[in-house]
C-alpha positions in Angstrom: 100.6 77.9 103.6 97.7 78.1 101.1 96.0 81.4 101.0 92.9 82.4 99.1 93.2 84.8 96.2 91.4 87.4 98.3 93.9 87.2 101.1 96.8 87.3 98.6 95.4 90.5 97.0 94.9 92.0 100.5 98.5 91.3 101.3 99.6 92.9 98.1 97.5 96.0 99.0 99.0 96.1 102.5 102.5 95.7 101.0 101.9 98.7 98.7 100.4 100.7 101.6 103.4 100.0 103.8 105.9 101.0 101.0 104.1 104.2 100.0 102.6 105.5 103.3 104.0 103.8 106.4 107.7 103.5 105.6 108.1 107.2 104.7 106.7 108.1 108.1 108.6 105.6 110.1 111.4 108.0 111.1 108.8 110.5 112.3 106.9 107.8 114.3 110.2 106.7 115.9 111.2 110.2 116.9 107.8 111.4 118.1 106.6 108.2 119.6 103.1 108.5 118.1 101.3 107.5 114.9 100.4 110.4 112.6 96.6 110.9 112.5 96.5 110.8 108.7 98.1 107.4 108.7 95.4 106.1 111.1 92.8 107.6 108.8 94.3 105.8 105.8 94.3 102.6 107.8 90.6 103.1 108.6 89.9 103.8 104.9 91.6 100.5 103.9 89.6 98.5 106.5 92.7 97.4 108.4 91.0 97.8 111.8 88.3 95.2 110.8 90.6 92.5 109.5 89.5 89.7 111.9 86.0 91.0 112.7 83.2 89.0 110.9 81.8 90.4 107.8 78.3 90.7 109.2 79.7 93.3 111.7 81.5 95.3 109.0 84.9 93.5 109.1 86.9 91.5 106.6 86.5 88.2 108.5 90.1 86.8 108.2 90.8 83.4 109.7 94.0 82.7 111.6 95.9 81.9 108.4 94.9 85.2 106.8 95.7 87.1 110.0 99.2 85.6 110.1 99.8 86.4 106.4 98.9 90.0 107.2 101.1 90.1 110.3 104.0 88.8 108.2 103.6 91.8 105.9 103.4 94.2 108.9 106.7 92.7 110.1 108.4 94.6 107.3 107.4 98.0 108.6 107.3 100.3 111.7 106.7 98.1 114.7 104.6 100.7 116.6 102.1 101.0 113.7 102.1 97.2 113.3 101.3 96.9 117.0 98.4 99.3 116.8 96.7 97.3 114.1 97.9 93.9 115.3 96.8 94.3 118.9 93.4 95.7 117.9 92.6 93.0 115.4 94.0 90.3 117.7 93.6 90.0 121.4 91.6 93.2 121.7 88.7 92.1 119.6 89.0 88.3 120.0 87.1 88.2 123.2 84.0 90.1 121.9 84.0 88.0 118.7 84.2 84.7 120.7 82.2 85.4 123.8 80.1 88.4 123.1 76.3 88.1 122.9 74.5 89.5 119.9 73.8 92.8 121.6 77.4 93.3 122.6 78.6 92.4 119.1 76.2 94.8 117.4 77.2 97.6 119.8 80.9 97.3 119.6 82.2 95.4 116.6 81.0 97.7 113.8 82.7 100.7 115.4 85.8 98.6 116.1 85.8 97.3 112.5 85.7 100.9 111.2 88.5 102.0 113.5 86.2 104.6 115.1 86.8 102.7 118.4 90.2 101.2 119.1 90.5 98.1 121.4 92.8 97.1 124.2 93.2 93.9 126.3 93.9 94.4 130.0 95.2 91.4 131.8 98.7 92.2 133.3 99.0 93.6 136.8 101.9 94.7 139.0 101.8 91.4 140.7 100.4 89.3 137.9 102.2 89.2 134.6 103.1 85.7 133.5 100.8 84.3 136.3 97.2 85.3 135.5 96.0 83.2 138.4 97.5 85.9 140.7 95.2 88.6 139.5 94.1 91.1 142.2 91.7 93.3 140.2 88.2 92.4 141.5 84.6 92.9 140.3 81.7 92.8 142.7 78.0 92.9 141.8 76.1 95.8 143.4 72.6 96.9 142.5 72.5 95.7 139.0 76.1 96.9 138.2 79.6 95.4 138.4 82.0 97.5 140.5 85.7 97.1 139.5 88.7 97.9 141.6 92.4 97.3 140.9 95.2 98.2 138.6 96.6 97.0 135.2 100.0 97.8 133.8 101.7 97.8 130.4 98.5 97.8 128.5 99.1 98.1 124.7 96.9 100.6 122.9 95.7 102.1 126.2 96.3 105.7 125.1 94.3 105.2 121.9 91.6 102.8 123.0 88.0 103.4 123.6 87.1 99.8 124.4 88.9 97.6 126.9 88.5 93.9 127.6 89.4 93.7 131.3 90.0 90.6 133.3 89.0 90.7 137.0 88.3 88.2 139.8 84.6 87.7 140.6 85.0 84.7 142.9 88.4 84.4 144.6 87.5 81.1 146.1 87.3 79.5 142.7 90.9 80.4 141.7 91.3 80.7 137.9 87.7 79.7 137.5 86.7 82.8 139.3 88.2 85.2 136.7 85.7 87.0 134.4 85.9 89.3 131.5 84.3 92.7 131.2 83.9 95.3 128.4 84.9 98.7 129.9 84.6 101.9 127.9 86.8 104.9 128.2 84.9 107.4 130.3 83.2 104.9 132.6 83.0 106.4 136.2 86.0 105.4 138.3 88.2 104.3 135.3 91.4 106.2 134.5 94.3 105.8 132.1 97.8 106.7 133.2 100.6 108.4 131.1 102.2 106.6 128.2 105.3 104.6 129.2 108.7 105.5 127.7 109.8 102.3 126.1 113.0 100.9 124.7 111.3 100.1 121.4 107.7 99.9 120.0 107.8 103.7 119.5 104.4 104.9 118.3 102.6 102.2 120.2 100.8 103.5 123.3 101.5 101.5 126.5 100.0 102.8 129.7 98.6 101.7 133.1 94.9 101.5 134.0 93.3 102.2 137.3 89.8 101.1 138.5 88.4 102.8 141.6 84.9 101.7 142.2 84.5 101.7 138.5 80.9 101.1 137.6 80.3 98.7 134.7 76.8 97.9 133.4 75.7 94.4 134.2 75.3 93.7 130.5 79.0 94.3 129.9 80.0 91.0 131.5 81.7 89.3 128.5 80.6 85.7 128.3 79.6 83.6 131.3 80.9 84.6 134.7 84.2 82.7 135.4 85.1 82.2 131.7 87.6 85.1 131.6 90.7 82.9 132.2 89.6 80.3 129.7 89.1 83.0 127.0 92.4 84.7 127.9 94.3 81.4 127.3 92.6 80.9 123.9 93.3 84.5 123.0 97.0 84.3 124.1 97.5 81.0 122.2 96.4 82.5 118.9 98.3 85.7 119.7 101.5 83.8 120.1 101.1 82.4 116.6 100.3 85.8 115.0 103.2 87.4 116.8 105.5 84.7 115.5 104.2 85.4 112.0 105.2 89.1 112.4 108.7 87.9 113.5 108.9 86.1 110.1 108.4 89.3 108.3 111.0 91.1 110.4 113.5 88.4 109.7 112.7 88.6 106.0 113.4 92.3 106.0 116.6 92.0 108.0 118.0 89.3 105.7 117.1 91.4 102.6 118.8 94.5 104.1 121.9 92.4 104.9 122.2 90.9 101.5 121.8 94.3 99.8 124.5 95.8 102.1 126.9 92.9 101.8 126.9 93.2 98.0 128.0 96.8 98.0 130.1 97.2 101.1 133.8 96.7 100.4 136.6 95.8 102.8 140.1 94.6 101.8 139.3 95.2 98.1 136.3 92.8 98.1 132.6 93.0 98.8 132.0 91.6 102.2 129.5 89.2 100.6 132.6 87.4 99.3 133.8 86.5 102.8 132.9 83.2 104.2 132.3 84.7 107.6 129.5 86.9 106.2 128.1 84.0 104.1 127.8 81.8 107.1 126.0 84.5 109.0 123.5 84.9 106.2 123.0 81.1 106.0 122.3 80.9 109.7 119.9 83.8 109.5 118.0 82.1 106.6 117.9 78.7 108.4 116.5 80.4 111.6 113.8 82.1 109.6 112.8 79.1 107.5 112.7 76.8 110.6 110.5 79.4 112.3 108.2 79.5 109.4 107.6 75.8 109.5 106.7 75.9 113.2 104.3 78.9 112.6 102.6 77.1 109.8 102.3 73.9 111.9 100.7 75.9 114.7 98.2 77.6 112.3 97.3 74.2 110.9 96.7 72.7 114.3 94.5 75.5 115.5 92.6 75.7 112.3 91.7 72.0 112.6 90.1 72.9 116.0 92.7 71.3 118.2 94.1 73.0 121.3 97.4 73.9 119.7 98.9 74.9 123.0 102.2 73.0 122.4 102.5 74.1 118.8 101.8 77.8 119.6 104.3 78.0 122.4 106.9 76.1 120.3 106.5 78.6 117.5 106.5 81.6 119.8 109.6 80.5 121.6 111.6 79.5 118.5 110.6 82.4 116.2 111.2 85.1 118.8 114.6 83.7 119.8 115.5 83.2 116.2 114.6 86.9 115.6 117.0 87.8 118.4 119.8 86.0 116.7 119.0 87.3 113.2 118.8 91.0 114.3 122.1 90.6 116.2 123.7 89.2 113.1 122.2 92.1 111.1 123.9 94.7 113.3 127.2 92.8 113.0 127.1 92.6 109.2 126.4 96.3 109.0 129.2 97.0 111.4 129.3 100.6 112.6 126.5 101.5 110.2 124.3 99.0 112.0 124.7 100.8 115.2 123.5 104.1 113.7 119.9 105.1 113.5 119.9 106.0 109.9 120.3 102.3 108.8 117.1 101.3 110.6 118.8 98.1 112.0 119.2 99.4 115.6 115.5 100.3 115.6 114.6 96.7 114.7 117.1 95.5 117.3 115.2 97.4 120.0 111.8 96.5 118.7 112.7 92.8 118.5 113.5 92.6 122.2 109.9 92.8 123.3 108.9 89.7 121.4 110.6 87.5 124.0 108.6 89.2 126.8 105.0 89.9 125.9 102.4 87.3 124.9 104.2 85.1 127.4 108.0 85.2 128.1 110.4 82.7 126.7 110.6 81.1 130.1 106.9 80.7 130.3 106.8 79.1 126.8 109.4 76.6 128.0 107.2 75.8 131.0 104.2 75.3 128.8 106.1 73.1 126.3 107.5 70.9 129.1 104.0 70.6 130.8 102.4 69.6 127.5 105.1 67.0 126.8 104.8 65.5 130.3 101.0 65.4 129.9 101.2 63.6 126.6 103.6 61.0 128.0 
């Protein structure tokens, strides 16, 4: 993938920041399930919260290729911190960038680019996860305002966010064409955020439910035309699947590096375990899985960058890369043996973090459905 000199330099700066500032705090993040305020402040200073926001609104203005290059770097470090930045600069700002009018962009994007305001994307509901068409959250227009009612669950960044892009049904008779997007601010009357969920992995990343009880949203906070919410959600999720896959590449890189380093020093039977064919074959399979994933991710980036739908390519990359990561991290635990099962090695943390990648941004089963549907449509 060809990157501009500016993006390459940015990636080098992020790599150095990860090594010097994030990695030394990873154990603390894991044990306390929160991001240290000083780390967030440093990320703001570096401009990391504005990576994908256009330059005219105070951001860096990365395109999809640049965003994926950055996500690959973040795959090398604490998953919770990577999620805070990745979600904010991905699905949480994409709707405002794509659908927002000038007034909305000028109100929200500069403060989101600086990191003063963190974003969150609210789609999933108790009865509607992989099936957005089953949304129950509703929005009704009353006296120059929209009144929202309903619940959202598993919302990433919820505990840290000030700005939420919320999907709600404005015309149930229209089905998916009756779903609209709204900008909801923390503190709006009738809007509440629940407690942070205790998760298997992603420690440090806030995940919480949202509740809307006659929540009053100004009329001007309708994001894009009424009924365009589902269309924008699909576009956002398509790009999000590619950037998540890119992060998986970085995670696989790190796992393979750790395994090679360990295999060269760990001795069993008077030999380094790297000398055993069984270990060599595992390393080979891990590298093949990563490299094949990389080709699929790059194909998806190229397709979307050329302005094509890219639905098939994005789902293919997401399915393959996340399932490849599952195999790679399992091999990493096995190569490290008992040490791999212990927290101090850091492998078991990545094992737990990796599991979510086959669930969010569309489960593996949903990706298979999408791929099959696109194939049947083509033929």
